[in-house]
N, C-alpha and C positions, 0 to 999 in steps of 0.2 A: 633636406633633399637627400634621397639615397645615392649611394655611389654605385654606377653601373658596374656589372660583373667584369666587364672588359676594360675598366678603366686603367691606365697606366699612372702609377704614381711616380712623380718626379720629386727627386729628394731637394731640399732647400739649397739655393746656392751658398757655398762657403763664404764667410765674411773675408773681404778682400779679393774674391774672384773677379770682381767687376770694378774697374777702375776707369772712370770716364775720362781721365787725362792720359791714360796710356796711349801709345801709338796703336792704330788698328792693325791687326795682321792680315795677311794675304786672303784667308778664308773670310773674313768680315767684309773686306773690300770686294772680294769676288761676289758675295752674296749680294752686296749693294748694287752691284752692276746688273745681276739678274733680276732683282726686284724692279729696278729702273726699266729694264726691257719689258717686264710684264705690266708696268703701269702705262708704258708707251703704247703697247698693245690695246690697252682699255682705252686709251687716249684717243687712238685712231678710230676705234669702234663708235666712241661717243661723238667725235667730230663728224663721223659720216652720217649718223642719225640726226644730229643738230643741224646738219647742212639741209635736212629736208624741211621745207615750209609746210607745217600741218594743214594750212589753209590751201595748199595745192592738191590735197588728197580728196579725191572725188568720189571713188567708189568704196564699198564696204571691203573689197579686197585689198585695196591700197591701205585704208585706215588699220586694218587687221595686221597686216604686214609690218606696219609702222610700229603698232603697238607692241606686236610680238618682239621686234628688234630692241625696242626701248626697254621693255620690261625684263628681257634677257640680260642686258646690261646691268640694270638695277638689282636683279635678283642675285647676281655674282657677288654682290657687296651686302647682301642681307645676311642675317644670322641663319644658319641651317636650322630647320626644325628638329626637336628631339624626338627620337624613336621611343615609342612606348613599350 
């Protein structure tokens, strides 16, 4: 596979840079909180869609709106297509 011309090469982590037993610093703990907030947002969106009973959808418009909301959530978790 060819490397894209705009690829950013990241050097390998130095040995000893990661220590799973070391106390987490403020930056890592802050990032954890931000990730949790993002997950909660997705959870709220998912719960709202799951609260809808698909059997209650009667019109093509209702079904279309349901599918649009559901696939929008699923697509945020899918791999992004590569550009050619």
